[in-house]
C-alpha positions in Angstrom: 0.3 0.0 -0.2 0.9 3.5 -0.3 1.8 5.5 2.3 3.4 9.3 2.4 6.9 8.0 2.8 6.9 4.9 0.3 4.8 3.2 -2.0 5.1 -0.8 -2.6 3.2 -3.2 -4.9 -0.3 -3.3 -4.5 -1.9 -7.0 -5.9 -5.3 -6.8 -7.8 -7.5 -8.9 -10.2 -9.8 -6.0 -11.9 -10.6 -8.7 -14.5 -11.4 -11.7 -12.4 -14.2 -13.7 -14.7 -17.5 -13.1 -13.4 -19.5 -15.6 -15.1 -18.3 -19.4 -13.6 -15.8 -21.5 -14.7 -17.9 -23.1 -17.2 -19.7 -19.8 -18.2 -22.9 -21.2 -15.4 -24.0 -17.3 -15.4 -24.4 -17.7 -19.2 -25.9 -20.7 -19.4 -28.5 -19.4 -16.5 -29.2 -16.4 -18.7 -30.1 -18.9 -21.7 -32.2 -21.0 -20.0 -34.2 -17.8 -18.2 -34.7 -17.1 -21.7 -36.0 -20.2 -23.1 -38.4 -20.6 -20.2 -36.6 -23.8 -18.3 -36.2 -21.6 -15.0 -37.8 -18.6 -13.6 -36.3 -15.2 -12.1 -35.5 -16.5 -8.9 -33.4 -19.2 -10.0 -31.1 -17.2 -12.1 -31.1 -14.8 -9.1 -29.9 -17.2 -7.0 -27.2 -18.4 -9.4 -25.9 -15.2 -9.9 -25.6 -14.6 -6.5 -23.7 -18.1 -5.6 -21.6 -17.1 -8.3 -20.7 -14.0 -6.6 -20.1 -15.3 -3.5 -17.7 -17.8 -5.0 -15.9 -15.3 -7.1 -15.7 -13.1 -4.0 -13.9 -16.3 -1.7 -11.4 -16.7 -4.2 -10.6 -13.2 -4.4 -10.6 -13.1 -0.5 -8.4 -16.4 -0.2 -6.0 -15.0 -2.7 -5.1 -12.7 -0.2 -5.0 -9.2 -3.0 -4.8 -6.0 -2.0 -7.5 -4.7 -4.1 -10.7 -6.3 -4.9 -13.3 -5.6 -7.3 -16.6 -4.1 -5.1 -18.9 -4.9 -7.8 -20.0 -4.9 -11.6 -22.9 -2.7 -11.9 -23.0 -2.2 -15.5 -23.6 -5.6 -15.9 -26.0 -5.9 -12.8 -27.8 -3.4 -14.4 -28.2 -5.1 -17.8 -29.1 -8.6 -15.5 -32.1 -6.4 -14.2 -33.2 -5.5 -17.7 -33.3 -8.3 -19.4 -35.3 -9.8 -16.5 -37.4 -7.0 -16.8 -38.0 -7.3 -20.9 -38.4 -10.9 -20.8 -40.9 -10.4 -18.1 -42.9 -8.1 -20.2 -42.7 -10.2 -23.3 -44.0 -13.3 -22.0 -46.9 -11.0 -21.0 -48.1 -9.9 -24.0 
């Protein structure tokens, strides 16, 4: 970390994959679009993956951990809302 007297290296991983080792989030979104799972199952999959990523980053003992991906979460919320609206027609 940096102080007034010196600055040492800071480790971080800003581009850490957030869709799962086997692209679980992508598959869950596609299953939701196809009607094979509901919004609750999609949200549960996303929550489990977030927890897994946070544990992995914590266990790596990094100095800086990404604080979330609001652009992805916002996009997912829009997609869920759009799919719900289309199903209601």
